[in-house]
ROKE-536468 format. One line per 5 residues: their letters; for each residue y, z negated, x of C-alpha. Coordinates in Angstrom, 1 decimal. Layout:
% ROKE-536468
a) Y:Z:X  ...
***
This chain:
% ROKE-536468
msria) 2.3:32.2:-9.7  1.6:35.8:-8.0  4.1:38.1:-6.6  3.2:41.5:-8.4  4.8:44.8:-7.5
viggg) 4.8:47.4:-10.2  5.6:51.0:-9.0  7.1:53.3:-11.7  9.8:52.7:-14.0  8.4:54.6:-17.2
iigva) 7.3:52.9:-20.3  3.9:52.0:-18.7  5.5:50.2:-15.8  8.4:48.7:-17.6  6.1:47.4:-20.5
tayel) 3.6:45.9:-18.0  6.3:44.2:-16.1  7.3:42.6:-19.3  3.8:41.5:-20.1  3.3:40.0:-16.5
aklge) 6.5:38.3:-16.7  5.5:36.8:-20.2  2.2:35.6:-18.3  4.5:33.6:-15.8  4.1:36.0:-12.8
evvlf) 6.8:37.0:-10.5  7.4:40.7:-10.9  9.3:43.4:-8.7  9.5:46.7:-10.4  10.5:49.7:-8.6
eknyf) 11.9:53.1:-9.9  13.1:55.6:-7.3  15.5:57.3:-9.9  16.7:55.7:-13.0  14.4:54.0:-15.6
gsgst) 12.6:56.5:-17.8  13.4:59.3:-15.9  10.1:60.8:-15.8  7.9:61.6:-18.7  9.1:58.6:-20.9
frcat) 12.6:60.0:-22.1  11.4:63.6:-22.4  8.6:62.7:-24.8  8.0:63.7:-28.5  8.4:60.2:-29.9
giraq) 4.9:60.3:-31.6  2.5:57.3:-31.9  -0.9:58.0:-33.5  -4.5:56.6:-33.6  -5.9:60.1:-34.9
ftdea) -8.0:60.6:-31.7  -11.6:62.2:-31.5  -13.5:59.7:-29.4  -14.4:55.9:-29.7  -12.4:54.6:-26.8
niklm) -9.1:56.1:-27.7  -9.3:55.4:-31.2  -10.0:51.7:-30.6  -7.1:51.7:-28.2  -4.7:53.3:-30.2
khsve) -5.6:51.1:-33.2  -4.7:48.2:-31.2  -1.5:49.9:-30.0  -0.2:50.7:-33.4  -0.7:47.1:-34.4
rwerl) 1.1:46.0:-31.4  3.8:48.6:-32.1  4.1:47.1:-35.6  5.1:43.8:-34.4  7.2:45.0:-31.2
eeelg) 10.5:45.0:-32.9  10.3:41.3:-33.7  8.6:40.5:-30.4  11.5:42.4:-28.4  14.3:41.3:-30.6
adigf) 15.5:44.8:-30.7  15.7:47.8:-33.0  13.4:50.5:-31.4  13.4:53.1:-34.1  9.9:52.3:-35.2
nqtgy) 8.8:54.0:-38.4  5.4:54.8:-39.7  6.1:58.3:-41.0  2.5:59.5:-40.3  0.6:62.4:-38.6
lflat) -0.5:65.5:-40.5  -2.9:67.8:-39.0  -3.5:71.2:-40.6  -6.9:73.1:-40.7  -6.7:76.9:-40.9
seeev) -10.5:77.5:-41.2  -13.6:75.9:-43.0  -15.0:75.2:-39.4  -11.8:73.2:-38.8  -12.2:71.3:-42.1
eafra) -15.5:70.2:-41.2  -14.2:69.0:-37.8  -11.4:67.2:-39.5  -14.2:65.4:-41.7  -16.3:64.4:-38.8
niklq) -12.9:62.9:-37.0  -12.0:61.1:-40.2  -15.4:59.6:-40.6  -15.1:58.2:-36.9  -11.6:57.1:-37.3
nrfgv) -12.3:55.4:-40.5  -15.4:53.6:-38.9  -12.9:51.7:-36.7  -10.3:50.9:-39.4  -8.0:53.9:-38.9
ptrli) -7.0:55.0:-42.6  -7.0:58.9:-42.2  -8.1:60.9:-45.2  -8.5:64.5:-46.0  -5.6:65.8:-48.3
dmdea) -5.0:69.0:-50.0  -2.1:71.3:-49.8  -0.4:69.9:-53.0  -0.4:66.5:-51.2  0.7:67.7:-48.0
keivp) 3.7:69.7:-49.6  4.7:66.4:-51.1  4.8:64.7:-47.8  6.5:67.6:-46.0  8.8:69.5:-48.3
ilnte) 9.5:72.4:-46.1  5.8:73.0:-45.1  4.4:76.5:-45.7  1.0:75.7:-47.3  -0.2:79.2:-47.5
pflag) -2.0:79.5:-44.2  -3.9:76.0:-44.4  -6.9:74.7:-46.1  -6.7:71.1:-45.9  -4.8:68.2:-43.9
awnpk) -5.9:65.0:-41.9  -3.4:62.7:-42.9  -2.9:59.2:-41.6  0.3:57.3:-42.9  0.0:54.5:-40.4
dakan) 0.8:56.9:-37.4  4.3:56.5:-36.3  7.2:57.4:-34.1  9.7:55.3:-32.3  12.8:55.8:-30.0
pfktl) 11.7:56.0:-26.4  15.1:55.1:-25.1  15.5:52.0:-27.3  11.9:51.1:-26.7  12.2:51.1:-22.8
faylr) 15.3:49.4:-22.6  14.2:46.7:-25.1  11.0:46.1:-22.9  13.3:46.1:-19.7  15.8:43.8:-21.1
rarel) 13.0:41.2:-22.1  11.4:41.6:-18.7  14.5:40.9:-16.9  15.2:37.8:-19.2  11.9:36.6:-18.2
gadar) 12.7:36.7:-14.6  11.5:40.2:-13.6  13.3:41.8:-10.7  13.6:45.4:-11.8  15.2:47.8:-9.3
ehtev) 16.1:51.4:-10.2  17.2:53.9:-7.4  14.7:52.0:-5.2  12.1:54.4:-3.8  8.6:52.9:-2.5
vgler) 8.0:54.5:1.0  5.0:52.6:2.2  2.3:49.9:1.6  1.0:47.7:4.2  -2.8:47.3:3.9
egdti) -5.3:44.8:5.4  -9.0:45.6:4.6  -9.0:46.4:1.0  -5.9:44.3:0.2  -2.5:45.4:0.0
tavkf) 0.0:42.8:1.6  3.4:44.3:1.3  5.5:46.9:-0.3  8.0:49.1:1.8  11.0:50.3:-0.1
rsngk) 14.3:52.1:0.6  17.3:51.1:-1.2  21.1:52.2:-0.3  19.5:53.9:2.8  18.0:50.8:3.8
vesvk) 14.2:50.3:4.4  13.0:46.8:3.6  9.6:45.3:2.7  8.4:42.5:0.2  5.2:40.5:0.5
vdavl) 3.0:40.9:-2.6  -0.3:39.5:-4.1  -1.0:42.5:-6.3  0.4:46.2:-6.8  0.2:48.3:-10.0
nasna) 0.5:52.2:-9.6  2.2:53.3:-12.8  4.0:56.3:-11.2  2.2:58.8:-13.4  2.6:62.3:-11.9
wepli) 3.6:60.6:-8.7  0.4:58.8:-8.4  -1.2:60.7:-5.7  1.8:59.9:-3.3  1.2:56.3:-4.0
nemag) -2.4:56.2:-3.7  -2.1:57.9:-0.2  0.3:55.3:0.8  -2.4:52.7:0.0  -4.6:54.7:2.3
lrrdl) -6.7:56.3:-0.4  -7.2:60.1:-0.7  -4.6:61.9:-2.8  -7.4:63.5:-5.0  -9.4:60.2:-5.5
vpika) -7.7:60.4:-8.9  -6.9:63.9:-9.5  -3.6:63.9:-11.5  -1.7:67.2:-11.7  1.9:67.6:-13.3
ykhql) 2.0:70.1:-16.1  5.4:71.4:-17.6  5.6:70.4:-21.1  8.8:71.6:-23.1  10.5:70.7:-26.3
vktep) 13.1:72.1:-28.5  15.2:70.6:-31.1  17.3:71.9:-34.1  20.5:70.7:-35.7  19.8:67.9:-38.1
lergq) 18.2:68.6:-41.4  18.3:66.5:-44.7  16.2:63.2:-44.1  12.5:63.6:-45.3  11.9:67.1:-44.8
aeplv) 9.4:66.9:-42.0  9.1:63.2:-41.2  5.5:63.0:-40.1  4.5:65.0:-37.1  2.8:68.2:-38.4
cppaw) 0.4:70.2:-36.3  -2.0:72.9:-36.9  -4.2:72.5:-33.8  -5.6:76.1:-33.8  -2.1:77.4:-33.3
edayi) -1.7:76.3:-29.8  -1.2:72.8:-30.6  2.1:73.6:-32.0  3.8:70.9:-33.8  7.1:69.7:-35.6
iqdge) 8.6:66.3:-36.3  11.8:65.0:-37.5  13.8:63.1:-35.1  14.0:59.4:-36.2  17.7:59.2:-35.2
dggii) 19.5:62.2:-36.3  17.2:64.2:-38.5  16.9:67.2:-36.0  13.4:68.9:-35.9  11.7:68.6:-32.5
cgagi) 9.5:71.4:-31.9  6.5:71.4:-29.3  3.4:73.3:-28.3  0.6:73.4:-25.9  2.4:76.3:-24.0
eheak) 2.4:74.5:-20.7  1.8:75.6:-16.9  1.1:73.5:-13.9  4.5:72.6:-12.6  5.8:74.3:-9.4
sledv) 7.0:70.8:-8.1  7.9:67.4:-9.3  11.2:68.6:-9.5  10.2:71.6:-11.8  11.9:70.5:-15.2
eptyd) 14.1:73.5:-16.0  13.3:74.7:-19.6  12.3:78.4:-19.9  13.3:81.1:-22.7  9.9:82.2:-22.8
flrgv) 8.8:78.7:-24.4  11.8:78.8:-26.6  10.9:82.1:-28.1  7.0:81.0:-28.2  7.4:77.6:-29.8
lryav) 9.9:78.7:-32.3  7.3:81.5:-33.6  5.0:78.7:-34.6  7.7:76.5:-35.9  9.0:78.9:-38.4
riapp) 5.5:79.7:-39.5  4.9:75.9:-40.2  8.2:75.3:-41.8  10.0:78.8:-42.8  13.4:76.9:-43.4
lryah) 13.7:76.3:-39.8  14.5:80.1:-39.3  18.0:79.4:-40.3  18.3:76.1:-38.3  20.3:76.3:-35.2
vvrqw) 18.8:75.0:-32.0  20.8:72.5:-30.1  18.7:71.5:-27.4  15.9:72.2:-25.0  14.2:70.1:-22.3
agfya) 11.1:70.0:-20.3  9.1:67.2:-18.6  5.6:66.5:-17.4  2.3:65.8:-18.9  0.6:64.1:-16.0
ktpds) -2.7:65.2:-16.6  -6.2:64.3:-15.5  -9.2:66.7:-15.6  -10.4:65.3:-18.9  -6.9:64.4:-20.0
npaig) -7.8:60.5:-20.4  -5.7:58.2:-18.2  -7.0:56.4:-15.2  -6.6:52.7:-15.8  -8.1:49.9:-13.8
klldn) -8.8:48.7:-10.0  -8.8:50.9:-7.1  -8.7:48.2:-4.2  -9.1:44.4:-4.4  -5.6:43.9:-5.5
fyiaa) -4.3:47.4:-6.0  -4.5:48.8:-9.6  -3.6:52.1:-11.6  -2.4:52.9:-14.8  -1.5:56.6:-14.7
gfsgh) -2.3:60.3:-15.7  -1.6:59.8:-19.4  -1.7:63.3:-20.3  1.0:63.0:-22.7  0.0:59.9:-24.2
gfmma) 1.7:57.0:-22.2  4.5:56.4:-24.8  2.0:55.7:-27.6  -0.5:53.7:-25.6  2.1:51.6:-23.8
pavaq) 2.0:48.4:-25.7  -1.8:48.2:-25.5  -2.3:49.3:-22.0  0.6:47.2:-20.7  -1.0:43.9:-22.3
amael) -4.5:45.1:-20.9  -3.2:45.7:-17.4  -1.2:42.4:-17.4  -4.1:40.4:-18.1  -6.3:42.0:-15.7
iskgr) -4.0:41.8:-13.1  -3.1:38.2:-13.7  -6.3:36.6:-15.2  -9.0:39.0:-14.1  -10.2:39.9:-17.6
skapl) -8.4:41.2:-20.7  -8.6:40.6:-24.5  -7.3:43.8:-25.5  -9.9:46.6:-26.7  -9.6:48.8:-23.7
dwewy) -12.9:50.6:-22.5  -12.6:49.9:-18.8  -15.7:52.1:-18.2  -14.3:55.0:-20.3  -10.9:55.0:-18.3
dpyrf) -12.5:53.9:-14.8  -10.3:55.9:-12.0  -13.4:56.3:-10.0  -15.2:58.4:-12.7  -13.7:61.6:-11.1
ergel) -15.1:60.9:-7.7  -18.6:60.3:-9.5  -18.1:63.5:-11.4  -18.3:61.8:-14.8  -15.8:63.5:-16.9
rssaf) -15.2:62.1:-20.4  -14.8:64.0:-23.6  -11.4:65.6:-23.3  -8.7:63.4:-25.2  -7.2:65.3:-28.1
qig) -3.6:66.3:-26.8  -0.8:66.4:-29.3  2.7:64.8:-29.4
***
């Protein structure tokens, strides 16, 4: 048994702590705020395999399969529901791009297909079909409750013996050669340390700070925090917009009906680099901008009251693909998910836990594609498709 420290109490850190504990490892999980307080509890709940490159399609196909069994595995209701994703084309060029993406997705067993607007209207009754030519539809894409999911993982991790500590800030790492030997942390104003055999940096937007503690350059894995905002309406009748619906040409704007109360969550790629890691104040400019798109996608939303607006971070790498792998002999990273951490968590957590515990993983994760040293070598991947 090894003692493994996981830094970061979002979905990636918590899920990996669970997977490590399941493998019989001694786990200490650190979160400087409350669990889920970073990107996880601010996400749009979506889960999809509709990516545009082989690595992310294969990873997310496996992740969706894990999601399908997760409620039974964790013994908890996590609000998982395969309500699909519907991408909408506004031009013939976009329709052809959809065809190419669908062909690639089908090649790896993802059942996306091209549909006409009559079928799209059946799936999304409040959809305005007039501006759109066709849709890319995958009914196995899904959504889940991020609060219920994280706490289900956390409960099981603790039951398996994980020492999960919130309001406990990591303030330093002790290193000998290329090996991290101890983690220093502050709790209740007191600084302590714990000896470790391995460390996972799962702090996402805070990743550069932790890497620096390990004696690495902050920009070795260049992750920047971008403010991403969401708006939610009052509840609508169930079944009005259950899938995530997105015309990518409209600044990646999207709507999705909340799985809990039926409110419509509205998002868009209207984002800017955050001023700081405390910059989570929502803005009126975003509210106006996103609602302009939302009412074009679904005109009845013009009459729905807005009840909530919030902001969080997309922790983005230069190619919008996460950094996953090993940085030092026993120092690992899974960060920079660029808005995809929640949906990727079951697959990534399994892969990271197996890598750390066993030195290899059975999960279909392309380690070369996500290699954290690719940025230093100037080997950017094709940009991951960023939606929801």
